LUMSEVEX-789771 format. One record per residue: residue number from 1; residue in one letter; x, y, z of N, C-alpha, C in turn. Coordinates in Angstrom, 1 decimal, padded with zeros to 4 digits. Example, Ala and Ser with C-alpha at 12.3 -4.5 7.8 and 13.67 -1.06 7.14 Angstrom:
     n   res      nc1      nc2      nc3     cac1     cac2     cac3      cc1      cc2      cc3
     1     a    013.2   -005.7    007.8    012.3   -004.5    007.8    013.2   -003.3    007.8
     2     s    012.8   -002.2    007.1    013.7   -001.1    007.1    012.9    000.0    007.9
END
This chain:
     n   res      nc1      nc2      nc3     cac1     cac2     cac3      cc1      cc2      cc3
     1     m    005.1   -098.6    074.6    005.8   -098.9    075.9    006.8   -098.1    076.2
     2     r    007.0   -097.7    077.4    008.0   -096.8    077.9    009.2   -097.5    078.5
     3     f    010.3   -097.1    078.1    011.6   -097.6    078.5    012.4   -096.7    079.4
     4     y    012.8   -097.2    080.6    013.5   -096.4    081.5    014.9   -097.1    081.8
     5     e    015.9   -096.2    081.9    017.3   -096.8    082.3    017.8   -095.9    083.5
     6     n    018.1   -096.5    084.5    018.6   -095.8    085.7    017.6   -094.6    086.1
     7     g    016.4   -095.0    086.0    015.4   -094.0    086.5    014.9   -093.0    085.4
     8     e    015.6   -092.9    084.4    015.2   -091.9    083.4    014.5   -092.5    082.2
     9     l    013.4   -091.8    081.7    012.8   -092.1    080.5    013.6   -092.0    079.4
    10     v    013.8   -093.1    078.6    014.7   -093.0    077.4    014.0   -093.2    076.1
    11     a    012.8   -093.8    076.1    012.1   -094.0    074.8    010.6   -094.3    075.2
    12     t    009.8   -093.9    074.3    008.3   -094.4    074.3    008.1   -094.8    072.9
    13     l    007.8   -096.2    072.7    007.8   -096.9    071.5    006.3   -097.5    071.3
    14     n    005.9   -097.5    069.9    004.7   -098.2    069.6    004.9   -099.7    069.7
    15     n    003.9   -100.6    069.6    004.1   -102.1    069.9    005.2   -102.6    068.9
    16     d    005.2   -102.3    067.7    006.3   -102.9    066.8    007.6   -102.6    067.1
    17     e    007.7   -101.2    067.5    009.1   -100.7    067.8    009.6   -101.2    069.1
    18     a    008.6   -101.6    070.1    008.9   -101.9    071.4    009.4   -103.6    071.3
    19     i    008.8   -104.2    070.4    009.3   -105.7    070.1    010.6   -105.6    069.6
    20     e    010.9   -104.7    068.6    012.3   -104.7    068.1    013.4   -104.3    069.2
    21     h    012.9   -103.3    070.0    013.8   -102.9    071.1    014.0   -104.1    072.1
    22     c    012.9   -104.6    072.5    013.1   -105.7    073.5    013.8   -106.9    073.1
    23     i    013.8   -107.3    071.8    014.5   -108.6    071.4    015.9   -108.3    071.4
    24     q    016.4   -107.2    071.6    017.9   -106.9    071.6    018.3   -107.0    073.1
    25     c    017.4   -107.1    074.1    017.6   -106.9    075.5    018.1   -108.4    076.1
    26     p    019.2   -108.5    076.9    019.7   -109.7    077.3    018.7   -110.4    078.2
    27     f    017.5   -109.7    078.6    016.5   -110.4    079.5    015.4   -110.9    078.6
    28     c    015.4   -110.9    077.3    014.5   -111.3    076.4    014.7   -112.6    076.0
    29     y    013.8   -113.6    076.1    014.0   -115.0    075.7    013.2   -115.3    074.5
    30     h    013.8   -115.8    073.5    013.1   -116.1    072.2    012.6   -117.5    072.2
    31     n    011.2   -117.6    072.1    010.6   -118.8    072.3    010.5   -119.5    071.0
    32     s    010.4   -120.8    070.9    010.4   -121.7    069.7    009.4   -121.4    068.8
    33     e    008.1   -120.8    069.2    007.0   -120.6    068.4    007.1   -119.1    067.9
    34     g    008.1   -118.4    068.1    008.3   -117.2    067.6    007.9   -115.9    068.5
    35     t    007.4   -116.2    069.6    007.1   -115.2    070.6    008.3   -114.9    071.5
    36     h    008.2   -113.9    072.4    009.2   -113.6    073.2    008.7   -113.4    074.8
    37     t    009.7   -113.9    075.5    009.4   -113.7    077.1    010.4   -112.9    077.7
    38     c    009.9   -111.9    078.4    010.8   -111.1    079.3    011.0   -111.7    080.7
    39     v    012.3   -111.9    081.0    012.5   -112.5    082.4    013.0   -111.5    083.3
    40     l    012.9   -110.2    083.0    013.4   -109.2    083.9    012.2   -109.0    084.9
    41     g    012.6   -109.1    086.2    011.5   -109.0    087.3    011.2   -110.2    087.9
    42     l    010.1   -110.2    088.7    009.9   -111.4    089.5    009.2   -112.5    088.8
    43     e    008.4   -112.1    087.7    007.7   -113.3    087.0    008.0   -113.0    085.5
    44     p    008.4   -114.1    084.7    008.5   -113.9    083.2    007.0   -113.6    082.6
    45     w    007.0   -112.8    081.7    005.8   -112.5    080.8    006.0   -112.5    079.4
    46     n    005.0   -112.7    078.6    005.0   -112.8    077.3    004.9   -111.4    076.7
    47     l    006.0   -111.0    075.9    006.0   -109.6    075.4    004.8   -109.2    074.5
    48     e    004.5   -110.1    073.5    003.6   -109.9    072.5    002.2   -109.9    073.1
    49     e    001.8   -110.7    074.0    000.6   -110.7    074.8    000.4   -109.6    075.6
    50     e    001.4   -109.0    076.3    001.3   -107.9    077.1    001.1   -106.7    076.4
    51     l    001.7   -106.5    075.2    001.6   -105.4    074.4    000.2   -105.3    073.8
    52     t   -000.3   -106.5    073.5   -001.6   -106.5    072.8   -002.8   -106.2    074.0
    53     n   -002.5   -106.5    075.1   -003.5   -106.4    076.2   -003.4   -105.0    076.7
    54     e   -002.3   -104.3    076.6   -002.1   -103.0    077.4   -002.7   -101.9    076.6
    55     d   -003.3   -101.0    077.4   -004.0   -099.8    076.6   -003.2   -098.6    077.0
    56     d   -003.2   -097.7    075.9   -002.6   -096.4    076.0   -001.2   -096.4    076.5
    57     n   -000.4   -097.3    076.0    001.0   -097.3    076.1    001.4   -097.2    077.5
    58     q    000.8   -098.1    078.3    001.1   -098.0    079.8    002.1   -099.0    080.3
    59     l    002.5   -099.9    079.5    003.5   -100.9    079.8    004.9   -100.3    079.9
    60     e    005.7   -100.6    081.0    006.9   -100.0    081.3    008.0   -100.9    081.4
    61     c    009.1   -100.7    081.0    010.4   -101.4    081.2    011.4   -100.7    082.0
    62     w    011.8   -101.3    083.1    012.9   -100.4    084.0    014.1   -101.2    084.0
    63     l    015.2   -100.7    083.5    016.5   -101.2    083.5    017.3   -100.4    084.5
    64     s    018.2   -100.9    085.3    019.1   -100.0    086.0    020.5   -100.5    085.8
END
């Protein structure tokens, strides 16, 4: 997963590192079953599901 802040790439992390990074974000919602939902953007999405389904580290997070 690639992380951008203010338009600049700040990190490219593997899935485990991305989860650890994301759960520190104020836009990450901790679900009761142990998964996480990102509420940054137009529609919320399940972090673990998206990381599992994404190929070649194409998932991106943009914070401004």
